[in-house]
C-alpha positions, 0 to 999 in steps of 0.5 A: 499500499502506497504512502498516498493510499495510506494517507487517504484512508487516514484522512477519511478516519480523521475527518470522521472525528472533525479533523481536516488533515489537509489543513493541518499539513498546510499550517505545519508547512508555515512553522519555522523552528530554529535549529541550534548551531551548537549541537554540532561542535559541543558549543566550542564556537570559533572565537577562542580555544578555551574550555566551556564556562558558565555552568555548561557542559557537554558529555561524551566524546563521539567522533566526528565533531565539527572543528571549523566553520566548513565542517559545521555548515557541511553537518547543518546541510546533511541534518537539514536534507533529512528535516521537513520544511524550511526553518532557521539556524540559531547562532551564538556570537562565538561562532563569528567567522574571522578572515585570516589574521583577523580577530575581534573581541566580543565587545567589537563584533561587527556584521562582517563577522557573520557574512559567511552565515548570511551567505549560507542561509541565503543560499538555502532560504533559511532565517537566522536567529542570534544569541550574545555569548556571555560564557567561555570568556576570560571576562565571564568567570565571575559575572557579566551583566551583573558584575560589580566590576564596572569595567567588565560590566561595560564590556558585556553591555558593549557585547550586547549592543554589538549583537543587536546590530548583528541581529538586525543585519541578519533580518534585513539581509534575510527578509525575516525577523531575527530573535536575539536571546539574552542568557547569562551565567551570573550567580552564586554558589553559596547563599549570597549576602545580597541579592538585590544589587546584582539584579539591580545591575543586571537591570541597568545593563539590559536597559543600556543595551536596549537603549541601542536603537533597533528596529523592533519589527525585525529584531525580536529581543528575548530574555531567558531565565534559569533556576540554577547552574553548575557553580551558581546553585544558590542563586541565579541573577536572571531568575524567571521572576526577574525576566518575566517582570522585566520583559513585561515592563520593557516590551521584549519577549520572555523566553522559557527553556524547558530545562531551566525549571525545577524538574516538577515544573511543566513549561507546557502549563505555563504558556497559556498564562504567558499568552495572556500578558504577552503578544508573543512567547519564546521557547527553547525546547530541551529535554531535562532528564534530571535538570538542564541536561540538555538531552535530545528532544523526543516525541514524549509527553511534555513535548506533545503538551507544549505543542498542544499549547502551541497550536491551541494558543496560535503558532504565530504567537510563538518563537520556537527554537531547540536547545540541546547538545549531546556529545555521546551520540552521532551529532547529525542524528541528534539534530535530525531526531530533535527537529523531526520530533518537535515538528511531529509533535506540532502536527500531532497537535494539529490533528486533534479536534481542539475545538471539540475538546474545548467545547467538551470542557466548557460543558464540563463534560469531562467523561467524553473529553477524557474518552476523546483525548484517549481515542485520538492516540490510536488514530493513524497519526503515522500515515499522515506523518509519513505523507508529510515527509513524502510531500516535503521530499524528505526520506521516512527512513533516515538513519541509513543516510546518517550512517553513510554520512558518518562513514564517508565524512565524520569518520575521517575527521581527526 
C-alpha cells in the first residue's frame, strides 16, 4: 500500500472525528523552528580555544565533531536534508567567522564577522536567530551583566549592543525577523549576602543594551531565565521572576527554556498564562532528564503537551528554537531526531479535534473529553506524518543516510 493510499485512508478517519488533515499539513508548512548550531561542535564556537564555562557542560566524546565553519556548515546541510520544511539556524556570537589574521573581541563584533553565515542562509532560504555569548570568555569567570566590576560590566553591555546590530543585519539581509536571546550565567554557589544589588546591575545593563537603536519589527529581543547552574546553585541573578517582569515592562519577549525550571515544573502549563500578557512567547525546547541536562528532544509527553499549547494558542504567537547538546551520540542524528520530533509533535497537536475538546471542557463533560483524548492516541497519525515527509521530499527512513555520512565524512575527522 502506497504512502498516498495510506494517507487518503487516514484522512477519512480523521475527517470522521472533525479533523481536516489537509489543513493541518498546510499549517505545519508555515512553522519555522530554529535549529541550534552548537549541537554540531559541542558549544565550542570559533572565537576562542578555551574550555566551556558558565555552568555549561557537554558529555561524551563521540567521533566526528565539527572543528571549523566548513565542517559545521556541511553537517548542518546533512541534517537539513533529512528535516521537513524550511527553518532557521540559531547562532551564538562565539560562532563569528574571522578572515585570515583577523580577530575581534566580543564587544567589537560586527556584521561582517557573520557574513558567511548570511551567505549560507541565503543560499538555502533559511532565517537566522542570534544569541550574545556571555560565557567561555576570560571576562565571564565571575559575572557579566551583573558584575560589580564596572569595566567588566561595560564590556558585556557593549557586547549586547554589538549583537543587536548583528541581529538587525540578519533580519535585513534575510527578509525575516531575527530573535536575539539574552542569557547570562551570573549567580552564586553559596547563599549570597545581597540578592538585590546584582539584579539591579543586571537591570541597568539590560536597559543600556536596549537603549541601542534597533527595529523591533526586525529584531525580537528575548530574555532567558534559569533556576540554577553548576557553580551558581544558590542564586541565579537572571531568575524567571526577574525576566518575566523585565520583559513585560520593557516590551521584549520572555523566553522559557524547558530545561531551566524545577524538574517537577511543566513548561507546557505556563504557556497559556504567558499568552494572556505577551503578544509572543519564545521557547528553547530541550529535554531535562534530571535538570538542565540538554538531552535530545523526543516525541514524549511533555513535548506533545508543549505542541498542543502552541497550536491552541496560535503558532504565530510563538518563537520556537531547540537547545540541546549531546556529545555521546552522532551529532547529526541528534539534530535530525530533535527537529523531526518537534515538528512531529506540532503535527500531532494539529490533528486533534481541539475545538471540540474545548467545547466539551466548557460543558464540563469531562468523561467524553477523557474518552476523546484517549481515542485520538490510536488514530493513524503515522500515516499522515509519513505523507508529510513524502510531500516535503524527505526520507521516511533516514538513519541509514546518517550512517553513510558518518562513514564517508565524520569518521575521517581527526
